[in-house]
C-alpha positions as a printed NumPy array, in Angstrom:
array([[ 16.192,  -7.841,  14.464],
       [ 18.173,  -9.849,  11.883],
       [ 19.756,  -8.253,   8.862],
       [ 17.15 ,  -9.728,   6.512],
       [ 14.287,  -8.428,   8.658],
       [ 15.939,  -5.026,   8.85 ],
       [ 16.188,  -4.627,   5.081],
       [ 12.679,  -5.977,   4.556],
       [ 11.44 ,  -3.345,   7.026],
       [ 13.357,  -0.603,   5.221],
       [ 11.793,  -1.486,   1.875],
       [  8.308,  -1.873,   3.369],
       [  8.587,   1.437,   5.226],
       [  9.724,   3.212,   2.068],
       [  6.774,   1.826,   0.094],
       [  4.234,   2.735,   2.796],
       [  5.662,   6.227,   3.152],
       [  5.455,   6.786,  -0.595],
       [  1.888,   5.505,  -0.722],
       [  0.93 ,   7.892,   2.085],
       [  2.504,  10.846,   0.272],
       [  1.419,   9.838,  -3.245],
       [ -0.181,  13.091,  -4.382],
       [  1.613,  13.579,  -7.689],
       [  2.287,  10.244,  -9.454],
       [  4.747,  11.863, -11.867],
       [  6.987,  12.978,  -8.99 ],
       [  6.346,   9.998,  -6.748],
       [  7.419,   7.352,  -9.292],
       [ 10.819,   9.053,  -9.499],
       [ 11.078,   9.217,  -5.723],
       [  9.95 ,   5.602,  -5.409],
       [ 12.702,   4.515,  -7.797],
       [ 15.282,   6.56 ,  -5.882],
       [ 14.185,   4.908,  -2.637],
       [ 14.332,   1.464,  -4.209],
       [ 17.761,   2.148,  -5.709],
       [ 19.089,   3.3  ,  -2.337],
       [ 17.682,   0.168,  -0.717],
       [ 19.253,  -1.951,  -3.451],
       [ 22.665,  -0.425,  -2.75 ],
       [ 22.309,  -1.312,   0.948],
       [ 21.072,  -4.814,   0.196],
       [ 23.891,  -5.367,  -2.304],
       [ 26.488,  -4.362,   0.273],
       [ 24.903,  -6.539,   2.949],
       [ 24.564,  -9.448,   0.527],
       [ 28.266,  -9.263,  -0.239],
       [ 29.008,  -9.464,   3.504],
       [ 26.674, -12.44 ,   4.026],
       [ 28.122, -14.242,   0.99 ],
       [ 31.612, -13.683,   2.383],
       [ 30.446, -15.247,   5.665],
       [ 29.032, -18.183,   3.703],
       [ 32.371, -18.722,   1.977],
       [ 34.288, -18.429,   5.238],
       [ 32.152, -21.007,   7.053],
       [ 32.251, -23.288,   4.004],
       [ 36.041, -23.103,   4.041],
       [ 36.096, -24.001,   7.743],
       [ 33.976, -27.1  ,   7.026],
       [ 36.158, -28.079,   4.065],
       [ 39.383, -27.485,   5.976],
       [ 38.099, -29.529,   8.897],
       [ 37.154, -32.402,   6.591],
       [ 40.556, -32.199,   4.917],
       [ 42.282, -32.351,   8.318],
       [ 40.214, -35.394,   9.317],
       [ 41.144, -37.091,   6.036],
       [ 44.811, -36.248,   6.667],
       [ 44.862, -37.819,  10.124],
       [ 42.953, -40.837,   8.816],
       [ 45.692, -41.276,   6.215],
       [ 48.448, -40.811,   8.814],
       [ 46.829, -43.461,  11.036],
       [ 46.836, -45.879,   8.108],
       [ 50.518, -45.178,   7.467],
       [ 51.354, -45.649,  11.186],
       [ 49.547, -49.016,  11.241],
       [ 51.295, -50.05 ,   8.052],
       [ 54.603, -49.242,   9.767],
       [ 53.561, -51.28 ,  12.795],
       [ 53.18 , -48.22 ,  15.04 ],
       [ 49.744, -48.795,  16.579],
       [ 50.367, -46.143,  19.241],
       [ 50.993, -43.498,  16.64 ],
       [ 47.885, -44.633,  14.791],
       [ 45.82 , -44.221,  17.927],
       [ 47.199, -40.693,  18.394],
       [ 46.273, -39.735,  14.814],
       [ 42.779, -41.211,  15.193],
       [ 42.27 , -39.317,  18.463],
       [ 43.073, -36.076,  16.612],
       [ 40.656, -37.104,  13.913],
       [ 37.918, -37.627,  16.516],
       [ 38.639, -34.196,  17.987],
       [ 38.145, -32.654,  14.572],
       [ 35.011, -34.74 ,  14.013],
       [ 33.565, -33.207,  17.172],
       [ 33.816, -29.808,  15.501],
       [ 32.108, -30.943,  12.316],
       [ 28.528, -30.587,  13.511],
       [ 29.002, -27.041,  14.828],
       [ 30.87 , -25.92 ,  11.716],
       [ 28.243, -27.479,   9.463],
       [ 25.39 , -25.77 ,  11.341],
       [ 27.201, -22.423,  11.072],
       [ 27.75 , -22.945,   7.349],
       [ 24.15 , -23.988,   6.687],
       [ 22.885, -20.898,   8.537],
       [ 25.223, -18.62 ,   6.606],
       [ 24.21 , -20.261,   3.335],
       [ 20.492, -19.825,   4.126],
       [ 21.078, -16.14 ,   4.91 ],
       [ 23.088, -15.699,   1.73 ],
       [ 20.362, -17.367,  -0.329],
       [ 17.725, -15.073,   1.169],
       [ 19.848, -12.   ,   0.581],
       [ 20.481, -13.022,  -3.013],
       [ 16.738, -13.508,  -3.512],
       [ 16.01 , -10.09 ,  -2.005],
       [ 18.711,  -8.513,  -4.148],
       [ 17.43 , -10.157,  -7.327],
       [ 13.824,  -9.181,  -6.525],
       [ 14.785,  -5.554,  -5.954],
       [ 16.688,  -5.514,  -9.247],
       [ 13.676,  -6.978, -11.033],
       [ 11.272,  -4.545,  -9.349],
       [ 13.42 ,  -1.565, -10.298],
       [ 13.667,  -2.756, -13.893],
       [  9.889,  -3.234, -14.038],
       [  9.187,   0.16 , -12.484],
       [ 11.571,   1.851, -14.875],
       [  9.724,   0.216, -17.76 ],
       [  6.358,   1.371, -16.344],
       [  7.509,   4.861, -15.389],
       [  6.808,   6.428, -18.788],
       [  3.306,   4.916, -18.854],
       [  2.523,   6.114, -15.334],
       [  3.731,   9.638, -16.136],
       [  1.741,   9.69 , -19.375],
       [ -1.436,   8.623, -17.56 ],
       [ -0.841,  11.22 , -14.844],
       [ -0.354,  13.936, -17.471],
       [ -3.595,  12.933, -19.213],
       [ -5.406,  12.969, -15.864],
       [ -4.143,  16.49 , -15.138],
       [ -5.233,  17.658, -18.583],
       [ -8.63 ,  16.036, -18.085],
       [ -8.991,  17.859, -14.77 ],
       [ -8.283,  21.167, -16.511],
       [-10.794,  20.316, -19.228],
       [-13.344,  19.531, -16.526],
       [-12.617,  22.884, -14.897],
       [-13.083,  24.67 , -18.229],
       [-16.328,  22.78 , -18.796],
       [-17.528,  23.915, -15.389],
       [-16.56 ,  27.476, -16.275],
       [-18.556,  27.161, -19.504],
       [-21.532,  25.902, -17.536],
       [-21.21 ,  28.832, -15.165],
       [-21.038,  31.229, -18.115],
       [-24.178,  29.687, -19.603],
       [-25.866,  30.041, -16.251],
       [-24.83 ,  33.699, -16.14 ],
       [-26.296,  34.244, -19.632],
       [-29.578,  32.714, -18.505],
       [-29.56 ,  34.941, -15.442],
       [-28.899,  38.006, -17.637],
       [-31.802,  37.021, -19.898],
       [-34.078,  36.733, -16.888],
       [-32.926,  40.086, -15.53 ],
       [-33.405,  41.763, -18.922],
       [-36.904,  40.328, -19.241],
       [-37.661,  41.54 , -15.736],
       [-36.323,  45.022, -16.552],
       [-38.456,  45.13 , -19.728],
       [-41.487,  44.182, -17.683],
       [-40.7  ,  46.844, -15.105],
       [-40.309,  49.452, -17.874],
       [-43.609,  48.479, -19.467],
       [-45.338,  48.689, -16.113],
       [-43.811,  52.121, -15.471],
       [-44.905,  53.385, -18.9  ],
       [-48.387,  52.064, -18.303],
       [-48.574,  53.822, -14.945],
       [-47.328,  57.054, -16.515],
       [-49.883,  56.78 , -19.289],
       [-52.679,  56.237, -16.811],
       [-51.46 ,  59.177, -14.777],
       [-51.7  ,  61.64 , -17.71 ],
       [-54.543,  64.204, -17.611],
       [-57.316,  63.504, -20.206],
       [-57.327,  65.9  , -23.21 ],
       [-60.096,  68.506, -23.449],
       [-61.757,  68.366, -26.943],
       [-62.677,  72.045, -26.623],
       [-59.024,  73.027, -26.488],
       [-58.328,  71.168, -29.725],
       [-61.189,  73.   , -31.454],
       [-59.92 ,  76.318, -30.16 ],
       [-56.513,  75.67 , -31.619],
       [-58.073,  74.669, -34.947],
       [-60.016,  77.889, -35.297],
       [-57.214,  80.047, -33.996],
       [-54.945,  78.586, -36.635],
       [-57.587,  79.179, -39.289],
       [-57.749,  82.856, -38.28 ],
       [-53.981,  83.223, -38.576],
       [-54.016,  81.607, -42.02 ],
       [-56.79 ,  83.984, -43.217],
       [-54.893,  87.026, -41.962],
       [-51.749,  85.875, -43.806],
       [-53.745,  85.398, -47.026],
       [-55.203,  88.896, -46.757],
       [-51.811,  90.442, -46.105],
       [-50.322,  88.598, -49.097],
       [-53.124,  89.84 , -51.418],
       [-52.506,  93.389, -50.25 ],
       [-48.78 ,  93.228, -51.071],
       [-49.398,  91.757, -54.515],
       [-51.905,  94.55 , -55.298],
       [-49.516,  97.243, -54.19 ],
       [-46.743,  95.809, -56.335],
       [-48.99 ,  95.438, -59.363],
       [-48.661,  91.689, -59.309],
       [-52.349,  91.088, -59.   ]])
């Protein structure tokens, strides 16, 4: 796996892992940013290495071109001096260097492409982190509101349960009242009917007591000269 693929996999794995574990957004946004920052540090270090490789291969191409130009110039000077043999020697060296040009150029172009990709990845991570930092406060605020709303919902449910309990108590009280009324009715029906003769007996017995008291009172008043 190439270095670019490796870092892309690291970032993707981090994101997927966070999504799988995303239970508390307030905590997870902080963890997500930590993961992204750690990935950025790795990408930055790798980007520096790839850019150094780009510069090294570019220097090899430039140095090779400079050497070819030098031997071209020496060949011209040898011809000007009438030394065709020397000119041929210089041109042979130039051709040797020219044979290296294609390989050096391919190496440089590959290094440059890698460096460009790494720079793009680096810049994207920086932008993503900046964006997430800007959104972090909003995400945490929404999560806090959601938690509060959940508590409110729980309290509402508790209120509903309390109202249900009150209704149940009302039903039980009404049932108890009904049971009491039925019991009183049964007791009343179970009582022995009153005998009217007994009531009359009590009436006349009481009248006799009252008459005796009146007679006794008249006797006392007479004896005391109060009559």
